[in-house]
C-alpha positions as CSV (number, residue, x, y, z in Angstrom):
1,M,0.2,0.1,-0.2
2,E,1.6,3.1,-1.1
3,P,0.6,6.6,-1.4
4,V,-0.7,7.5,-4.7
5,S,1.2,11.0,-4.9
6,D,4.4,12.4,-2.5
7,T,1.4,14.9,-1.4
8,A,-0.1,12.0,0.8
9,A,3.2,11.6,2.8
10,S,4.0,15.3,3.0
11,V,0.7,17.1,4.7
12,S,0.6,16.8,8.1
13,G,-2.6,17.7,10.4
14,T,-6.0,16.1,12.3
15,V,-7.7,13.0,10.0
16,L,-11.0,13.3,11.2
17,V,-12.2,10.1,9.3
18,S,-10.4,7.6,7.2
19,V,-12.7,6.9,4.4
20,V,-12.5,3.4,2.5
21,V,-14.0,3.4,-0.7
22,C,-14.1,-0.2,-2.6
23,T,-14.8,-0.1,-6.1
24,H,-15.1,-3.0,-9.1
25,N,-15.2,-1.8,-12.7
26,R,-17.0,1.1,-12.2
27,E,-15.0,4.1,-13.3
28,A,-17.8,6.5,-14.2
29,D,-18.9,6.1,-10.4
30,L,-15.8,6.2,-8.7
31,E,-14.9,9.5,-10.2
32,R,-18.3,11.0,-9.2
33,C,-17.4,9.8,-5.9
34,L,-13.5,10.9,-6.0
35,E,-15.2,14.5,-6.8
36,A,-17.4,14.7,-4.1
37,L,-14.5,13.2,-2.0
38,A,-12.0,15.6,-3.2
39,R,-14.9,18.9,-2.3
40,L,-15.5,17.8,1.5
41,E,-14.8,20.2,4.1
42,D,-12.9,18.4,6.8
43,G,-9.6,16.6,6.4
44,V,-9.8,12.8,5.7
45,E,-7.8,10.0,4.8
46,V,-9.3,8.5,1.3
47,I,-8.2,5.0,0.9
48,V,-9.5,3.4,-2.5
49,V,-9.3,-0.5,-2.8
50,D,-9.6,-1.9,-5.9
51,S,-11.2,-5.1,-6.0
52,A,-10.1,-6.9,-9.6
53,S,-11.0,-3.8,-11.5
54,S,-10.3,-4.6,-15.4
55,P,-8.5,-2.4,-16.3
56,P,-7.0,-1.4,-12.9
57,C,-8.9,2.0,-11.6
58,A,-5.3,3.2,-10.0
59,P,-4.5,5.7,-13.2
60,L,-8.4,7.2,-12.2
61,V,-7.5,7.6,-8.6
62,E,-3.9,9.1,-9.3
63,R,-5.4,12.2,-11.2
64,Y,-7.0,12.9,-7.5
65,G,-3.6,13.2,-5.8
66,G,-3.0,16.9,-6.0
67,R,-6.8,17.4,-4.7
68,I,-7.5,14.8,-1.7
69,D,-4.2,15.2,0.2
70,R,-4.4,11.9,1.7
71,L,-5.1,9.6,-1.0
72,R,-4.1,5.9,-1.1
73,S,-5.2,3.2,-3.5
74,L,-4.6,-0.4,-3.3
75,R,-5.1,-3.4,-5.3
76,E,-7.1,-6.3,-4.3
77,E,-6.5,-8.9,-6.8
78,R,-9.1,-11.5,-5.0
79,P,-12.6,-10.1,-5.8
80,G,-15.3,-10.1,-3.3
81,L,-16.4,-6.7,-1.5
82,S,-15.9,-8.1,2.0
83,R,-12.2,-8.9,1.3
84,A,-11.8,-5.2,-0.3
85,R,-13.6,-3.7,3.0
86,N,-11.2,-5.7,5.1
87,R,-8.2,-4.6,3.0
88,G,-9.2,-1.1,3.4
89,L,-9.6,-1.3,7.3
90,E,-6.3,-2.8,7.5
91,A,-4.7,0.1,5.8
92,A,-6.7,2.7,7.9
93,S,-4.8,5.1,10.1
94,S,-8.0,7.4,11.7
95,E,-9.6,5.9,15.0
96,I,-13.2,6.4,12.6
97,V,-13.0,4.4,8.9
98,A,-16.2,4.9,7.5
99,F,-17.3,2.9,4.2
100,V,-18.8,4.3,1.0
101,D,-19.7,3.0,-1.8
102,D,-18.1,3.7,-4.9
103,D,-21.4,4.9,-6.5
104,A,-22.1,7.1,-3.5
105,A,-21.5,11.0,-3.1
106,P,-20.2,12.4,0.2
107,R,-21.7,15.7,0.5
108,P,-19.5,18.4,1.8
109,D,-20.3,18.3,5.4
110,W,-20.9,14.5,5.8
111,A,-17.1,13.5,7.6
112,R,-17.9,15.6,10.4
113,R,-21.5,15.2,10.7
114,L,-20.7,11.0,10.4
115,A,-17.8,11.6,13.2
116,A,-19.8,13.8,15.7
117,P,-21.4,10.8,17.2
118,F,-18.5,9.2,18.3
119,H,-17.5,12.2,20.2
120,A,-20.4,12.7,21.7
121,D,-20.8,9.1,23.3
122,P,-17.8,6.8,24.1
123,E,-20.4,4.1,23.7
124,I,-21.2,4.2,19.8
125,G,-19.2,1.9,17.9
126,C,-21.5,2.1,14.7
127,V,-23.0,5.1,12.9
128,G,-25.0,5.4,9.8
129,G,-25.6,8.1,7.3
130,A,-28.8,8.8,5.3
131,C,-28.3,7.6,1.8
132,V,-30.2,9.7,-0.6
133,P,-31.6,8.5,-4.3
134,T,-30.0,10.1,-7.4
135,F,-31.2,8.5,-10.9
136,P,-28.3,9.6,-13.1
137,D,-29.9,7.3,-16.0
138,G,-33.1,8.8,-16.3
139,E,-36.2,9.0,-14.2
140,R,-37.6,7.1,-11.3
141,P,-40.2,4.6,-12.4
142,S,-43.7,5.5,-11.0
143,W,-43.6,2.0,-9.2
144,L,-40.6,2.1,-7.4
145,S,-41.5,3.1,-4.1
146,D,-39.4,4.1,-1.0
147,R,-39.5,0.8,0.4
148,L,-38.7,-1.0,-2.4
149,L,-35.4,1.7,-3.1
150,Q,-34.4,0.1,0.7
151,F,-33.2,-3.2,-1.5
152,A,-31.2,-0.3,-3.9
153,G,-29.1,1.2,-0.9
154,I,-31.5,4.1,0.2
155,T,-32.1,4.7,3.5
156,R,-35.7,5.5,5.6
157,F,-35.0,6.0,8.7
158,G,-36.5,9.7,9.1
159,S,-35.1,12.9,10.2
160,T,-34.1,12.5,13.7
161,A,-30.6,11.2,15.3
162,R,-31.3,8.4,17.6
163,E,-30.0,4.7,18.0
164,A,-31.3,2.0,15.7
165,R,-34.3,0.5,16.8
166,S,-34.3,-2.8,15.5
167,S,-32.0,-4.6,13.1
168,A,-34.4,-3.2,10.0
169,E,-33.0,0.0,10.7
170,W,-29.2,-1.3,11.0
171,P,-26.7,0.5,8.7
172,F,-25.3,-0.6,5.6
173,G,-21.6,-0.1,3.5
174,A,-22.9,2.7,1.5
175,N,-22.6,5.3,4.2
176,V,-21.5,3.8,7.6
177,A,-18.5,4.3,10.2
178,F,-17.0,2.4,12.8
179,R,-14.7,2.9,15.4
180,A,-11.6,1.2,14.2
181,E,-10.7,-0.8,17.2
182,A,-14.4,-1.9,17.9
183,L,-14.7,-3.2,14.0
184,R,-11.2,-4.9,14.2
185,A,-12.1,-6.6,17.6
186,A,-15.2,-7.8,16.0
187,G,-13.2,-9.1,13.2
188,G,-14.0,-7.5,10.3
189,F,-16.1,-7.9,7.7
190,A,-17.2,-11.8,7.1
191,E,-15.6,-12.8,4.1
192,N,-18.3,-15.9,3.5
193,L,-20.6,-13.0,3.0
194,G,-21.1,-10.0,0.8
195,R,-21.3,-9.7,-3.1
196,T,-18.6,-11.2,-5.3
197,G,-18.5,-10.9,-9.1
198,A,-22.5,-10.9,-10.1
199,A,-23.6,-12.7,-7.0
200,L,-25.9,-10.7,-4.8
201,L,-25.3,-11.9,-1.6
202,S,-25.4,-9.8,1.0
203,G,-25.6,-9.6,5.1
204,E,-21.9,-8.9,5.8
205,D,-23.0,-5.6,7.0
206,S,-25.7,-6.9,9.5
207,A,-23.5,-9.6,10.4
208,V,-20.7,-7.1,11.4
209,V,-23.5,-4.7,13.5
210,E,-24.6,-7.8,15.6
211,A,-20.9,-8.4,16.6
212,L,-20.7,-4.9,17.8
213,R,-24.0,-4.9,19.4
214,R,-22.8,-8.3,21.2
215,D,-19.8,-6.3,22.5
216,G,-21.8,-3.5,24.1
217,W,-21.7,-0.9,21.3
218,K,-24.4,1.4,20.6
219,V,-25.6,1.5,17.0
220,W,-26.4,5.2,16.0
221,L,-28.4,6.8,12.8
222,E,-27.5,10.0,12.0
223,P,-29.5,11.5,9.1
224,T,-27.6,15.0,8.3
225,A,-24.4,12.5,7.5
226,I,-25.8,12.5,3.9
227,V,-24.7,10.7,0.7
228,D,-26.4,11.0,-2.6
229,H,-26.6,7.3,-3.6
230,A,-26.7,6.8,-7.5
231,V,-29.7,4.4,-8.7
232,H,-28.7,3.1,-12.0
233,A,-31.1,1.7,-14.7
234,E,-30.4,-1.8,-13.7
235,R,-32.0,-1.0,-10.4
236,C,-34.8,0.3,-12.1
237,T,-35.8,-2.7,-13.2
238,S,-38.2,-5.5,-11.9
239,W,-35.2,-8.0,-12.8
240,Y,-33.0,-6.2,-10.5
241,Y,-35.5,-6.5,-7.5
242,W,-36.3,-10.3,-8.4
243,R,-32.8,-10.9,-8.2
244,R,-31.5,-8.9,-5.2
245,L,-34.7,-10.5,-2.7
246,W,-33.8,-14.1,-4.2
247,W,-30.0,-13.3,-2.8
248,A,-31.7,-12.0,0.3
249,G,-32.9,-15.4,0.9
250,V,-29.6,-17.2,-0.1
251,T,-27.9,-14.8,2.4
252,R,-30.9,-16.0,5.3
253,A,-30.2,-19.4,4.7
254,Q,-26.3,-18.6,4.6
255,H,-26.3,-18.0,8.4
256,G,-26.4,-21.8,9.0
257,D,-28.6,-23.0,12.5
258,R,-30.1,-19.9,13.1
259,A,-31.9,-19.8,9.8
260,R,-33.7,-23.1,10.2
261,R,-35.9,-21.0,12.4
262,V,-36.9,-18.9,9.6
263,L,-38.2,-21.2,7.1
264,P,-41.8,-21.2,8.6
265,R,-41.8,-17.8,8.6
266,L,-40.7,-17.0,5.4
267,L,-43.7,-19.9,4.0
268,A,-45.9,-18.2,6.0
269,A,-45.3,-14.7,4.9
270,A,-45.4,-15.5,1.0
271,P,-49.3,-15.7,0.6
272,I,-49.5,-12.6,3.4
273,R,-47.0,-10.8,0.7
274,L,-49.3,-11.7,-2.3
275,A,-52.1,-10.2,-0.5
276,L,-50.8,-7.3,0.6
277,Y,-49.3,-6.8,-2.8
278,A,-52.7,-7.2,-4.2
279,A,-54.4,-4.4,-2.0
280,T,-51.8,-1.8,-1.9
281,R,-49.9,-3.1,-5.7
282,D,-46.3,-1.9,-3.8
283,R,-44.1,-4.2,-5.5
284,V,-42.1,-4.6,-2.7
285,H,-44.8,-7.1,-1.2
286,L,-44.6,-9.4,-4.7
287,Y,-40.5,-9.1,-5.0
288,R,-39.9,-10.4,-1.6
289,T,-41.7,-13.6,-2.6
290,A,-38.5,-14.4,-3.9
291,E,-36.4,-14.1,-0.6
292,T,-38.5,-17.7,0.1
293,A,-37.2,-19.2,-3.0
294,G,-33.9,-18.1,-2.5
295,Y,-33.8,-18.9,1.1
296,L,-35.2,-22.7,-0.1
297,A,-32.5,-22.9,-3.0
298,R,-29.9,-22.5,-0.7
299,L,-31.3,-25.3,2.1
300,T,-31.6,-27.7,-1.1
301,G,-28.2,-26.8,-2.7
302,L,-29.4,-25.4,-5.7
303,T,-27.2,-22.6,-5.4
304,G,-23.8,-22.7,-4.3
305,R,-23.7,-20.2,-2.0
């Protein structure tokens, strides 16, 4: 892990947050993200982890060496989002490490707002910020509800800062920060979970938040720490949500013994969800029936992960 430019090594001062951006074959998104990080109002360390991109993204990152004082570009040859995040965590130098998706653009005051709860309460181990949707490829489809957008990485936990009330509100990697010591003590991100290639396996964010809570840390929601999260054309199609929810079922089955208790609930929920779709026409209920199918596919060995 080398600095992209000599500037990173020569600048002194306080680093408020170490920001890890993991990327794979999304150069245009990464450029928008780096543009936003270059406009932050506070000093941060930025670590871009190139997860087996082809071609490598180092030349793009290097162009920002003069605009982002502390900037590193790391190459991880083995694909996998959790693996890339752990590589970034290993390299982070700040007491607070934040993770931002490459298709998310933090607003100028994002870093200080995300860091503030950690300084206010030493028992907070994780802070999740808000992800606001943008549609760079066209208009938002009329059927794409706010509830459905949660499966495209968009938050909907309201405008009041507070402790997370349930697992449904736990932060995820598009906009989340941790006390580095707490995240490292929890073992980082589970590398048998998280996206690899085209597979939409998830659950690594929830698993690490669960681990922090077991260790006694609070999980905080900070709606003023905002990133603008791109919802691209592929996430404005029915096929994406069928696949996304199917993989959500696979993820639940991936959790092993605990998952066996989920099957009766998923089977009972399927007809209820169909009825709710008929009553509300909100497609979130329809697509969630795919979660049951994905769960069963994983239990019966029809999917390999």
